[in-house]
C-alpha positions as CSV (number, residue, x, y, z in Angstrom):
1,M,20.9,8.5,10.5
2,A,21.2,6.5,7.4
3,T,19.6,6.7,4.0
4,G,16.5,4.3,3.9
5,R,14.1,3.5,1.1
6,G,14.4,5.7,-1.8
7,R,14.8,9.2,-0.3
8,Q,13.5,8.2,3.1
9,L,15.8,8.4,6.0
10,S,15.9,5.4,8.3
11,L,15.6,6.2,12.1
12,G,16.4,2.6,13.1
13,R,14.1,0.0,14.5
14,I,11.5,-0.1,17.3
15,A,10.5,-3.6,18.6
16,G,12.0,-4.9,15.3
17,I,9.9,-2.4,13.2
18,P,11.9,-0.2,10.7
19,V,11.1,3.5,11.1
20,Y,11.5,5.9,8.4
21,V,11.1,9.7,8.0
22,S,10.4,11.4,4.7
23,P,12.5,14.5,4.0
24,T,9.2,16.4,3.6
25,W,9.1,16.4,7.6
26,F,11.8,18.9,7.6
27,L,9.7,21.2,5.4
28,V,6.8,20.9,7.8
29,A,9.0,21.3,10.8
30,A,10.3,24.6,9.2
31,I,6.7,25.9,8.6
32,I,5.8,25.0,12.1
33,T,8.9,26.7,13.5
34,F,8.7,30.0,11.6
35,G,4.9,30.1,11.4
36,G,4.5,29.4,15.0
37,R,6.7,32.1,16.4
38,D,3.8,34.6,16.6
39,L,1.6,32.1,18.5
40,V,4.3,31.3,21.0
41,L,5.0,34.9,21.7
42,D,1.2,35.6,22.2
43,Y,1.2,33.1,25.0
44,L,4.9,33.7,26.2
45,P,5.6,37.4,25.5
46,E,8.7,37.2,27.8
47,L,10.5,35.0,25.3
48,S,13.1,36.5,22.7
49,D,12.6,35.7,19.1
50,G,15.2,33.0,19.3
51,G,13.5,31.5,22.3
52,A,10.0,31.5,20.4
53,Y,11.6,29.8,17.3
54,L,13.1,27.2,19.7
55,V,9.8,26.5,21.5
56,A,8.0,26.3,18.1
57,F,10.7,23.8,16.8
58,L,10.4,21.7,20.0
59,F,6.5,21.6,19.3
60,A,7.2,20.3,15.8
61,V,9.4,17.6,17.0
62,L,7.1,16.5,19.9
63,L,4.1,16.7,17.5
64,Y,5.7,14.1,15.2
65,L,6.7,12.0,18.2
66,S,3.0,11.9,19.0
67,V,2.3,10.8,15.4
68,F,4.9,8.2,15.8
69,V,3.1,6.9,18.9
70,H,0.0,6.7,16.9
71,E,1.5,4.7,14.2
72,L,3.3,2.5,16.7
73,G,-0.1,1.6,18.2
74,H,-1.1,0.2,14.8
75,A,2.2,-1.5,14.2
76,L,2.4,-3.2,17.6
77,T,-1.4,-4.3,17.5
78,A,-0.9,-5.7,14.0
79,L,2.2,-7.8,15.2
80,R,0.2,-9.0,18.2
81,L,-2.5,-10.2,15.9
82,G,0.0,-12.0,13.6
83,L,0.2,-9.4,10.8
84,P,3.8,-8.7,9.6
85,V,4.8,-5.0,9.6
86,R,7.1,-3.7,7.0
87,G,7.7,-0.4,8.6
88,I,6.5,3.0,9.8
89,T,7.0,6.1,7.8
90,L,6.6,9.7,8.9
91,H,5.7,12.4,6.3
92,F,4.6,16.0,5.9
93,L,0.8,15.2,6.8
94,G,1.4,12.6,9.5
95,G,2.5,9.1,9.0
96,Y,1.4,5.6,7.9
97,T,2.2,2.0,9.0
98,E,2.9,-0.5,6.2
99,I,1.3,-3.8,7.1
100,E,2.4,-6.7,4.9
101,R,-1.0,-8.1,4.3
102,D,-4.7,-7.2,5.1
103,A,-6.3,-8.6,8.3
104,P,-8.0,-12.0,7.5
105,T,-11.2,-11.1,9.7
106,P,-13.2,-7.8,10.2
107,G,-12.5,-8.1,13.9
108,R,-8.8,-8.0,13.6
109,D,-9.0,-5.2,10.9
110,L,-11.1,-3.1,13.5
111,V,-8.8,-3.6,16.3
112,V,-5.6,-2.6,14.4
113,S,-7.5,0.4,12.8
114,A,-8.8,1.7,16.2
115,A,-5.4,1.3,18.1
116,G,-3.8,4.4,16.7
117,P,-6.7,6.9,17.3
118,L,-7.3,5.5,20.7
119,L,-3.6,6.2,21.6
120,S,-3.9,9.7,20.2
121,L,-7.0,10.6,22.2
122,A,-5.4,9.0,25.3
123,L,-2.3,11.3,24.8
124,G,-4.6,14.2,24.4
125,G,-6.5,13.5,27.6
126,L,-3.3,12.9,29.6
127,G,-1.9,16.2,28.3
128,L,-4.9,18.2,29.4
129,L,-4.6,16.6,32.9
130,A,-0.9,17.2,33.0
131,G,-1.1,20.7,31.8
132,Q,-3.0,21.6,35.0
133,A,-0.4,20.3,37.3
134,I,2.7,22.0,35.6
135,D,4.0,25.3,36.9
136,D,6.6,26.0,34.2
137,R,5.0,28.3,31.5
138,V,7.0,27.1,28.5
139,L,6.3,23.4,29.4
140,T,2.6,24.2,30.1
141,F,2.4,25.7,26.6
142,L,4.0,22.7,24.9
143,V,1.8,20.2,26.8
144,W,-1.4,22.0,26.1
145,E,-0.6,22.3,22.4
146,L,0.3,18.7,22.1
147,A,-2.8,17.7,23.9
148,V,-4.9,19.8,21.6
149,A,-3.1,18.5,18.6
150,N,-3.4,14.8,19.7
151,L,-7.1,15.3,20.3
152,I,-7.4,16.8,16.8
153,V,-5.4,13.9,15.3
154,G,-7.5,11.4,17.1
155,V,-10.8,12.8,16.2
156,F,-9.9,13.4,12.5
157,N,-8.6,10.0,12.1
158,V,-11.9,8.4,13.3
159,L,-13.8,10.1,10.6
160,P,-15.4,7.3,8.6
161,G,-13.7,7.3,5.3
162,L,-10.7,5.6,3.8
163,P,-7.7,6.1,4.0
164,L,-8.3,7.3,7.5
165,D,-8.4,4.9,10.3
166,G,-12.1,5.5,10.7
167,G,-12.6,4.4,7.2
168,H,-10.9,1.1,8.0
169,M,-13.2,0.9,10.9
170,L,-16.1,1.5,8.7
171,R,-15.0,-1.1,6.2
172,A,-14.5,-3.7,9.0
173,A,-18.0,-2.8,10.2
174,V,-19.7,-3.3,6.8
175,W,-17.6,-6.4,6.1
176,R,-18.7,-7.9,9.5
177,F,-22.5,-7.2,9.0
178,T,-22.7,-8.0,5.3
179,G,-20.1,-10.7,5.0
180,D,-18.7,-9.0,2.0
181,E,-15.2,-7.5,2.3
182,H,-15.4,-5.7,-1.1
183,R,-18.6,-4.1,-0.2
184,G,-17.0,-2.8,2.9
185,T,-14.1,-1.4,0.9
186,V,-16.4,0.3,-1.6
187,V,-18.5,2.0,1.2
188,A,-15.5,3.4,3.0
189,A,-13.7,4.4,0.0
190,R,-16.8,6.4,-1.4
191,S,-17.1,7.9,2.1
192,G,-13.5,8.9,1.9
193,Q,-14.2,10.7,-1.4
194,V,-17.1,12.5,0.1
195,L,-14.9,13.6,3.0
196,A,-12.3,14.9,0.7
197,G,-14.9,17.1,-0.9
198,L,-16.1,18.4,2.5
199,V,-12.5,19.1,3.7
200,L,-12.2,21.3,0.5
201,V,-15.2,23.4,1.1
202,L,-15.0,23.6,4.8
203,P,-12.7,26.6,4.9
204,F,-15.1,28.6,2.9
205,A,-18.0,27.5,5.1
206,L,-16.3,28.5,8.3
207,N,-14.9,31.9,7.1
208,G,-17.8,33.4,5.5
209,G,-16.6,32.4,2.0
210,R,-13.2,34.2,2.4
211,P,-10.7,32.0,4.0
212,E,-7.0,32.8,4.1
213,L,-4.8,31.5,1.3
214,F,-2.8,29.3,3.7
215,T,-5.9,27.8,4.9
216,I,-7.1,27.1,1.4
217,I,-3.7,25.4,0.4
218,W,-3.7,23.3,3.6
219,A,-7.3,22.2,3.0
220,G,-6.4,21.4,-0.6
221,L,-3.4,19.1,0.5
222,V,-5.4,17.2,2.9
223,A,-8.4,16.9,0.5
224,A,-6.1,15.7,-2.2
225,L,-4.5,13.1,0.2
226,L,-8.0,11.9,1.3
227,W,-9.1,11.7,-2.4
228,S,-6.1,9.9,-3.5
229,G,-6.1,7.4,-0.7
230,A,-9.8,6.6,-1.2
231,T,-9.6,6.4,-4.9
232,Q,-6.6,3.9,-4.6
233,A,-8.4,1.8,-1.9
234,L,-11.4,1.6,-4.3
235,A,-9.1,0.5,-7.2
236,V,-7.3,-2.1,-5.0
237,G,-10.7,-3.3,-3.5
238,R,-12.0,-3.9,-7.1
239,M,-8.9,-5.7,-8.0
240,R,-9.1,-8.0,-4.8
241,A,-12.7,-8.7,-5.7
242,R,-11.4,-10.2,-9.0
243,L,-8.9,-12.6,-7.3
244,P,-11.3,-15.5,-7.2
245,R,-11.2,-15.5,-10.8
246,L,-7.5,-16.0,-11.0
247,D,-6.7,-19.8,-11.1
248,T,-4.3,-21.7,-13.3
249,R,-7.1,-24.0,-14.6
250,T,-9.2,-21.4,-16.2
251,L,-6.3,-19.0,-17.3
252,A,-3.7,-21.5,-18.6
253,R,-3.5,-21.7,-22.4
254,K,-3.2,-25.1,-24.0
255,A,0.3,-25.9,-25.3
256,A,1.9,-28.1,-27.9
257,P,5.0,-30.0,-27.0
258,V,8.0,-29.5,-29.4
259,A,11.6,-30.8,-29.5
260,P,14.1,-28.1,-28.9
261,D,16.1,-28.7,-32.2
262,L,12.9,-28.0,-34.3
263,P,13.1,-25.0,-36.5
264,V,10.8,-22.1,-35.3
265,S,8.8,-22.1,-38.5
266,E,8.0,-25.7,-38.1
267,A,7.2,-25.3,-34.4
268,M,4.7,-22.5,-35.2
269,R,3.1,-24.7,-37.9
270,Q,2.6,-27.5,-35.4
271,A,1.1,-24.9,-32.9
272,H,-1.2,-23.6,-35.5
273,D,-2.3,-27.1,-36.5
274,A,-3.0,-27.9,-32.8
275,G,-4.9,-24.6,-32.4
276,V,-2.6,-23.3,-29.7
277,T,-0.3,-20.4,-29.2
278,S,2.0,-21.7,-26.5
279,L,4.8,-24.1,-26.9
280,V,6.7,-26.3,-24.3
281,I,10.1,-27.8,-25.0
282,V,10.3,-31.5,-24.2
283,D,13.0,-34.0,-24.2
284,S,13.2,-37.3,-26.1
285,A,11.1,-38.9,-23.2
286,G,8.4,-36.3,-23.5
287,R,9.4,-34.5,-20.3
288,P,9.1,-30.7,-20.2
289,T,12.3,-28.9,-20.1
290,G,11.6,-25.4,-20.9
291,I,8.9,-22.8,-22.0
292,V,8.9,-20.9,-25.2
293,S,8.8,-17.2,-24.9
294,E,6.1,-15.8,-27.3
295,S,7.8,-12.4,-27.4
296,A,11.2,-13.9,-28.2
297,V,9.6,-15.8,-31.2
298,A,7.6,-12.8,-32.4
299,A,11.0,-11.0,-32.5
300,I,12.5,-13.4,-35.0
301,P,12.1,-12.1,-38.6
302,E,10.0,-14.5,-40.6
303,Q,12.8,-15.2,-43.2
304,R,15.1,-16.5,-40.4
305,R,12.5,-18.7,-38.8
306,P,13.5,-21.9,-40.8
307,W,17.1,-21.5,-39.7
308,V,16.6,-20.9,-36.0
309,T,15.7,-23.6,-33.6
310,I,12.8,-23.2,-31.3
311,G,15.0,-24.1,-28.3
312,Q,16.8,-20.7,-28.7
313,S,13.7,-19.0,-27.8
314,A,12.9,-20.9,-24.6
315,R,13.6,-20.5,-21.0
316,S,14.8,-23.3,-19.0
317,L,12.4,-24.7,-16.4
318,Q,13.2,-23.7,-12.8
319,H,11.2,-24.5,-9.7
320,G,9.4,-21.3,-9.5
321,L,8.4,-21.5,-13.2
322,I,6.3,-24.6,-12.5
323,L,2.9,-24.1,-11.1
324,P,0.4,-26.7,-9.9
325,L,-3.2,-26.9,-11.3
326,D,-5.8,-25.0,-9.3
327,V,-3.4,-22.6,-7.5
328,R,-5.5,-19.4,-7.2
329,G,-6.0,-16.0,-5.9
330,D,-3.4,-14.6,-3.5
331,D,-1.4,-17.8,-3.7
332,L,-1.0,-17.5,-7.4
333,L,0.0,-13.8,-7.3
334,K,2.5,-14.7,-4.5
335,A,4.0,-17.5,-6.5
336,M,4.4,-15.1,-9.6
337,R,6.0,-12.4,-7.5
338,E,8.6,-14.9,-6.0
339,M,9.7,-15.8,-9.6
340,P,8.9,-13.0,-12.1
341,A,8.4,-14.3,-15.8
342,T,6.3,-14.0,-18.8
343,E,5.2,-17.5,-19.0
344,Y,4.8,-20.3,-16.5
345,L,4.3,-24.1,-16.9
346,V,1.2,-25.5,-15.3
347,V,1.1,-29.2,-14.4
348,D,-1.4,-31.4,-12.9
349,A,-1.2,-33.7,-9.8
350,E,0.8,-36.3,-11.8
351,S,3.2,-33.6,-13.1
352,R,1.7,-33.8,-16.5
353,V,1.6,-30.7,-18.6
354,Y,-1.7,-28.9,-18.5
355,G,-0.7,-25.7,-20.3
356,V,1.1,-22.5,-20.1
357,L,0.1,-19.5,-17.8
358,V,0.9,-16.2,-19.5
359,T,1.4,-13.2,-17.2
360,S,-0.3,-10.8,-19.5
361,D,-3.5,-13.0,-19.3
362,V,-3.3,-12.6,-15.4
363,D,-3.0,-8.9,-15.8
364,H,-6.0,-8.7,-18.1
365,A,-8.1,-10.8,-15.7
366,L,-7.2,-8.4,-12.8
367,A,-7.9,-5.3,-14.9
368,A,-11.2,-6.6,-16.4
369,R,-14.3,-4.8,-15.2
């Protein structure tokens, strides 16, 4: 078992998909092992304390194996539909499958989302059937407990609210019937926030207003996870709704061409006269060779600017720093991720300078309400 991403532990690969487990799993395994002793002894009083702890620990392991099968259903379905999968991670409240990009259609989104709960419900049903055919009491106990756990996981996950699978299914349904992906995300995320509130008050409603402390803590953890996931999905959905605004034609700043040996003070004067804030270094033939960093220029004390050349505050052009005109949305963000920078040169179809795209302008466009 090798160290994986951050503090996660790598369990290897299944069908080419990396599998990780969070150290928090060991905490939950310990809670199930020590907290499940009494339950095991209630059903299997013939066991010793050590035997009861062992059975409870086996249940914890098999439970997370079931969670893994649930997540593997999502992952394999995503791969089958052409969606790359970065990995599966098991953590203290279950697990999640990290898919590299969103499904391009509501139909694919629905199929990928439904695959996990369907497997959990199928495992639960098979467990109930198998439990009736097993004679060994210990094995019967484990199979029945796992069957019930899988049924609970399957039913809980189809509840209609993000970040649950049922929330993704609701999102896909609204997207399909309205044609608006963003509206689907908003509806499913708001539903997830409502579910979080219901989970928080449910222990009080079911126990006459006096639930046990452990139940309150567990409900609080689940509610916090639901609220956090739904709120994050809402924020991401709003950001994605702004993607159509992102294109180099509208966001690029007009730029003035300057020679590299020009003093910074003179280059800034020319930019001011041209009514621009961005500068592009050009050679003697007028071809762009670099982009002036505004932050680097701003850091030069004013008294030194007549003695420092503008070329010293420029970054040489590389392939990833030159963006074509009219690249937009996800394609623009992908290009910026591949070559992180504070400024990019934007050129038209004839490779003529159109302007300079400043990363902070893109950030502001994404954050704007």
